[in-house]
BALOBA-1460 file (C-alpha; in Angstrom, 3 decimals):
// residues 83
<rec num="1" residu="m" x="13.562" y="1.656" z="-37.166"/>
<rec num="2" residu="e" x="13.803" y="1.970" z="-40.942"/>
<rec num="3" residu="t" x="11.546" y="0.222" z="-43.424"/>
<rec num="4" residu="t" x="11.496" y="0.380" z="-47.197"/>
<rec num="5" residu="f" x="8.287" y="-0.084" z="-49.164"/>
<rec num="6" residu="v" x="8.346" y="-0.577" z="-52.912"/>
<rec num="7" residu="l" x="5.000" y="0.167" z="-54.494"/>
<rec num="8" residu="k" x="3.623" y="0.608" z="-57.943"/>
<rec num="9" residu="r" x="1.583" y="3.721" z="-58.623"/>
<rec num="10" residu="e" x="-1.737" y="1.892" z="-58.564"/>
<rec num="11" residu="e" x="-0.887" y="0.289" z="-55.196"/>
<rec num="12" residu="l" x="-0.473" y="3.634" z="-53.443"/>
<rec num="13" residu="t" x="-3.998" y="4.264" z="-52.198"/>
<rec num="14" residu="a" x="-5.555" y="6.192" z="-49.345"/>
<rec num="15" residu="e" x="-6.464" y="2.895" z="-47.671"/>
<rec num="16" residu="w" x="-2.853" y="1.707" z="-47.785"/>
<rec num="17" residu="l" x="-1.650" y="4.995" z="-46.286"/>
<rec num="18" residu="e" x="-4.197" y="4.681" z="-43.467"/>
<rec num="19" residu="q" x="-2.927" y="1.174" z="-42.694"/>
<rec num="20" residu="l" x="0.638" y="2.486" z="-42.650"/>
<rec num="21" residu="k" x="-0.323" y="5.265" z="-40.222"/>
<rec num="22" residu="e" x="-1.633" y="2.672" z="-37.760"/>
<rec num="23" residu="h" x="1.898" y="1.231" z="-37.418"/>
<rec num="24" residu="l" x="3.607" y="4.562" z="-36.760"/>
<rec num="25" residu="t" x="4.030" y="6.527" z="-33.575"/>
<rec num="26" residu="e" x="3.099" y="10.212" z="-33.394"/>
<rec num="27" residu="d" x="6.721" y="11.351" z="-33.660"/>
<rec num="28" residu="s" x="7.553" y="9.083" z="-36.629"/>
<rec num="29" residu="v" x="9.080" y="10.692" z="-39.683"/>
<rec num="30" residu="i" x="8.214" y="9.410" z="-43.148"/>
<rec num="31" residu="t" x="10.472" y="10.108" z="-46.119"/>
<rec num="32" residu="i" x="9.037" y="9.358" z="-49.549"/>
<rec num="33" residu="t" x="11.360" y="8.975" z="-52.531"/>
<rec num="34" residu="a" x="9.806" y="8.610" z="-55.965"/>
<rec num="35" residu="t" x="11.803" y="7.134" z="-58.827"/>
<rec num="36" residu="s" x="10.824" y="6.753" z="-62.425"/>
<rec num="37" residu="p" x="12.179" y="4.477" z="-65.125"/>
<rec num="38" residu="e" x="15.220" y="5.824" z="-66.894"/>
<rec num="39" residu="k" x="14.287" y="7.545" z="-70.119"/>
<rec num="40" residu="e" x="16.611" y="8.257" z="-72.986"/>
<rec num="41" residu="s" x="17.871" y="11.791" z="-73.003"/>
<rec num="42" residu="r" x="16.329" y="14.059" z="-75.605"/>
<rec num="43" residu="y" x="19.816" y="15.238" z="-76.508"/>
<rec num="44" residu="n" x="23.086" y="13.438" z="-77.007"/>
<rec num="45" residu="p" x="25.483" y="15.191" z="-74.584"/>
<rec num="46" residu="q" x="28.444" y="14.689" z="-76.922"/>
<rec num="47" residu="e" x="26.579" y="16.378" z="-79.783"/>
<rec num="48" residu="v" x="25.569" y="19.273" z="-77.540"/>
<rec num="49" residu="l" x="29.182" y="19.817" z="-76.434"/>
<rec num="50" residu="a" x="30.430" y="19.609" z="-80.035"/>
<rec num="51" residu="h" x="27.833" y="22.207" z="-81.078"/>
<rec num="52" residu="l" x="28.839" y="24.431" z="-78.151"/>
<rec num="53" residu="d" x="32.532" y="24.221" z="-79.115"/>
<rec num="54" residu="e" x="31.694" y="25.017" z="-82.741"/>
<rec num="55" residu="t" x="29.641" y="28.047" z="-81.673"/>
<rec num="56" residu="r" x="32.476" y="29.279" z="-79.443"/>
<rec num="57" residu="r" x="34.937" y="29.007" z="-82.348"/>
<rec num="58" residu="m" x="32.602" y="30.884" z="-84.682"/>
<rec num="59" residu="h" x="31.710" y="33.539" z="-82.100"/>
<rec num="60" residu="p" x="34.556" y="33.813" z="-79.588"/>
<rec num="61" residu="p" x="33.977" y="35.836" z="-76.412"/>
<rec num="62" residu="k" x="34.901" y="39.508" z="-76.630"/>
<rec num="63" residu="r" x="36.158" y="41.792" z="-73.920"/>
<rec num="64" residu="i" x="34.392" y="45.094" z="-73.530"/>
<rec num="65" residu="p" x="35.574" y="48.048" z="-71.477"/>
<rec num="66" residu="a" x="34.084" y="48.451" z="-68.005"/>
<rec num="67" residu="d" x="33.046" y="52.038" z="-68.733"/>
<rec num="68" residu="i" x="31.045" y="51.245" z="-71.895"/>
<rec num="69" residu="d" x="27.906" y="53.306" z="-72.471"/>
<rec num="70" residu="i" x="25.355" y="50.560" z="-73.095"/>
<rec num="71" residu="n" x="22.649" y="53.053" z="-74.074"/>
<rec num="72" residu="k" x="24.911" y="54.410" z="-76.824"/>
<rec num="73" residu="v" x="25.507" y="50.882" z="-78.127"/>
<rec num="74" residu="i" x="21.762" y="50.194" z="-78.176"/>
<rec num="75" residu="d" x="21.085" y="53.491" z="-79.964"/>
<rec num="76" residu="e" x="23.705" y="52.618" z="-82.597"/>
<rec num="77" residu="m" x="22.163" y="49.161" z="-83.103"/>
<rec num="78" residu="y" x="18.686" y="50.561" z="-83.663"/>
<rec num="79" residu="w" x="19.710" y="53.670" z="-85.601"/>
<rec num="80" residu="e" x="17.593" y="54.026" z="-88.758"/>
<rec num="81" residu="g" x="20.628" y="53.785" z="-91.071"/>
<rec num="82" residu="n" x="21.517" y="50.311" z="-89.789"/>
<rec num="83" residu="h" x="18.446" y="48.619" z="-91.254"/>
């Protein structure tokens, strides 16, 4: 048997849950799905994608050799003469 209950937050009380338990058998399985009202996204997806494309054009990916010495690169970045 499958039953759907639609409750508001304030209606979900310990007393209501106890009443529900009285109608269930010991091997019953309860699945609870909570939904919330749709909220506007904080970001416009089209603007985010446009910004991402612009960033990729300004700073395209670069290939580096597999045998690069990363410690040497870090040392060169932080070498006193670079500041």
